[in-house]
C-alpha positions in Angstrom: 129.5 178.6 39.5 128.2 181.4 37.3 124.4 181.6 37.2 122.8 182.2 33.9 120.5 185.3 33.7 117.3 185.2 31.7 115.6 188.4 30.3 111.9 188.1 29.3 110.5 190.4 26.6 107.1 190.9 25.0 106.6 189.3 21.5 106.8 191.9 18.7 104.8 191.9 15.5 106.9 190.2 12.8 105.7 192.6 10.2 107.8 195.4 11.8 111.0 193.7 11.0 112.6 192.1 7.9 114.3 188.7 7.7 117.6 190.1 8.9 116.1 190.7 12.4 117.2 188.5 15.2 114.2 186.5 16.5 112.4 187.8 19.6 113.0 185.1 22.1 114.0 184.9 25.8 117.7 185.7 25.9 120.1 183.4 27.8 123.4 185.1 28.7 126.0 182.7 30.1 129.4 183.7 31.3 128.9 187.2 30.0 128.7 185.9 26.4 126.0 186.8 23.9 124.0 184.1 22.1 125.3 183.7 18.6 122.1 184.8 16.9 122.3 188.2 18.7 126.0 188.6 17.9 125.3 187.8 14.3 122.4 190.2 14.2 124.5 193.0 15.6 127.2 192.3 13.1 124.7 192.3 10.2 123.3 195.7 11.3 126.7 197.3 11.6 127.8 195.9 8.2 124.6 197.2 6.6 125.1 200.6 8.1 128.7 200.8 6.9 127.7 199.6 3.4 124.5 201.5 2.8 124.6 204.3 5.4 121.8 205.6 7.6 119.6 206.1 4.6 119.3 202.3 4.2 118.1 201.8 7.8 114.7 202.5 9.4 114.5 204.3 12.7 114.3 201.2 14.9 117.6 199.8 13.4 119.4 203.1 13.9 118.2 203.1 17.5 119.4 199.6 18.0 122.9 200.6 16.8 123.0 203.4 19.4 121.7 201.0 22.1 124.3 198.3 21.3 127.1 200.4 23.0 125.0 201.0 26.1 123.7 197.5 26.5 126.4 195.1 25.3 124.9 191.8 26.5 121.2 192.0 25.8 118.8 191.9 22.9 118.0 195.7 22.5 115.2 195.3 19.9 112.3 195.3 22.4 113.7 198.4 24.1 114.1 200.2 20.7 110.5 199.4 20.0 109.3 200.7 23.4 111.2 204.0 22.9 109.8 204.5 19.4 106.3 203.7 20.6 106.6 206.2 23.4 108.3 209.1 21.6 107.4 208.6 18.0 110.6 208.6 15.9 114.4 208.5 16.2 114.7 212.3 16.6 112.2 212.5 19.4 113.9 209.6 21.2 117.4 211.1 21.2 116.1 214.6 22.2 113.7 213.4 24.8 114.1 215.0 28.3 116.3 212.9 30.6 113.6 212.6 33.2 111.1 211.2 30.7 113.8 208.7 29.6 114.4 207.6 33.1 110.7 206.7 33.4 111.0 204.1 30.7 111.6 200.6 32.1 115.0 199.3 31.1 116.6 202.7 30.7 119.6 203.6 32.9 122.4 206.0 32.8 124.3 204.2 30.1 121.5 204.4 27.6 120.7 208.0 28.5 124.3 209.0 28.0 124.5 207.3 24.6 121.3 209.1 23.4 122.5 212.4 24.7 125.9 212.0 22.9 124.0 211.5 19.7 121.9 214.6 20.3 124.9 216.7 21.2 126.8 215.5 18.1 124.0 216.3 15.8 123.6 219.8 17.3 127.4 220.5 17.1 127.6 219.4 13.5 124.6 221.6 12.6 126.1 224.5 14.5 129.5 224.1 12.7 127.7 224.8 9.4 126.5 228.3 10.5 128.9 229.7 13.1 131.3 232.2 11.6 129.4 232.0 8.3 127.5 234.7 6.4 123.9 234.1 7.6 122.1 235.3 4.5 124.0 233.0 2.2 123.7 230.1 4.7 120.0 230.6 5.5 119.0 227.0 4.9 121.8 225.8 7.2 120.6 228.3 9.8 117.1 226.9 9.6 118.4 223.3 9.8 120.4 224.2 12.9 117.4 225.8 14.6 115.3 222.8 13.9 118.0 220.4 15.1 118.4 222.3 18.3 114.9 223.2 19.1 112.1 221.5 17.1 111.8 218.5 19.4 112.0 220.2 22.7 108.9 219.8 24.9 109.4 223.1 26.6 110.0 226.6 25.1 113.5 227.9 24.6 114.5 231.4 23.5 117.8 231.8 21.6 119.5 234.8 20.0 121.8 234.7 17.0 124.3 237.6 17.2 125.7 238.9 13.9 128.6 241.3 13.1 128.5 244.2 10.6 128.9 241.7 7.7 126.0 239.5 8.9 128.4 236.8 10.0 127.2 234.7 12.9 129.5 235.4 15.8 127.5 233.8 18.7 124.4 231.8 19.4 123.1 231.7 22.9 120.1 230.4 24.8 118.7 233.3 26.7 115.8 231.6 28.5 114.1 228.3 29.3 110.4 228.1 29.8 107.4 225.9 30.1 105.3 224.2 27.4 103.8 227.5 26.3 105.8 230.3 27.7 109.4 231.5 28.0 110.5 234.7 29.8 112.3 237.2 27.6 113.9 240.4 28.8 114.6 242.8 25.9 117.0 244.8 27.9 119.2 241.7 28.6 119.1 240.8 24.9 120.4 244.1 23.7 122.9 244.3 26.6 124.4 241.0 25.5 124.6 242.2 21.9 126.6 245.2 23.0 128.9 242.9 25.1 129.6 240.8 22.0 130.1 243.9 19.8 127.3 242.5 17.6 125.5 244.7 15.0 122.4 242.6 14.3 120.2 240.0 15.9 118.0 237.1 15.0 115.6 235.9 17.6 114.6 232.2 17.7 112.2 230.3 19.9 110.2 227.1 19.6 106.6 226.1 20.0 106.4 222.6 21.5 102.8 222.4 20.2 104.2 222.2 16.7 102.3 225.2 15.5 104.6 228.2 14.8 101.8 230.7 14.7 102.9 233.7 16.9 100.9 234.5 20.1 100.1 238.1 21.0 102.9 238.0 23.6 105.3 236.8 20.9 104.4 239.8 18.8 104.6 242.2 21.7 108.0 240.9 22.9 109.4 241.1 19.4 108.4 244.7 19.0 110.0 245.5 22.4 113.3 243.9 21.4 113.1 245.7 18.0 112.5 249.1 19.7 115.4 248.5 22.2 117.7 247.4 19.4 116.9 250.4 17.2 117.6 252.8 20.1 121.1 251.4 20.4 121.9 251.2 16.7 121.3 247.5 16.4 119.3 245.7 13.7 116.7 243.0 14.4 116.8 241.0 11.2 114.1 238.5 12.1 112.3 236.4 14.7 111.9 232.7 13.9 109.4 230.5 15.6 110.3 226.8 15.2 107.5 224.2 15.0 107.8 220.5 14.6 108.3 220.4 10.9 108.2 224.0 9.8 109.0 227.5 10.9 107.5 231.0 10.8 109.6 234.1 9.9 108.3 237.4 11.4 110.0 239.2 8.5 108.6 237.0 5.9 105.0 237.1 7.2 104.9 240.9 7.8 105.0 240.9 11.6 108.4 242.7 11.5 
């Protein structure tokens, strides 16, 4: 005989959800079948997404849609709430480090995989808008890509955008991973890689997990070192972008370069 399994969840504030939400009750799953109210709730959310798109849905509902695939036989609303409470918003949930996600009760490999698929898809779509494109005419897309890739990281990452003679982006590579407030950068390796790619110009990009894109003294010093090394080899350093949580700083635009 098949045993029924019962999952207990904390009560959620009703004000957070509209009347379309499934009620927050202990969930009985019998013979691998979802209760009808959860099945109906999932169908309503999917229908609303297909009708109105993501713009019509708040973060917690978008997150539920992602969790549906990873957790097919459970009410995922409490878990969506837990993730948003812990990380802040949808973007920060899908870009959260794997180890921090593993620390959340109820999160397993299936959920982590689904979240990371969403993150990778967003980054790949943003990258497709800039790779092999003229950077100057696609500057807004370049900034969007940098924010999508780096703004929500909780450690520093250093990337280089490599451009050809016509300022077309031919490669984008992460050159270093760091800590919450430092990432090692080796100017010689940066220009060496540019020569290997037959690049003519560079744009440096790194993020500040604190959210404040103001450059540090070491940021300024490193940028000058890269600029000097590039100039010596006939390369152009167009800019150095520091990506914060919601804005960015351009060395060229602020006079540091």
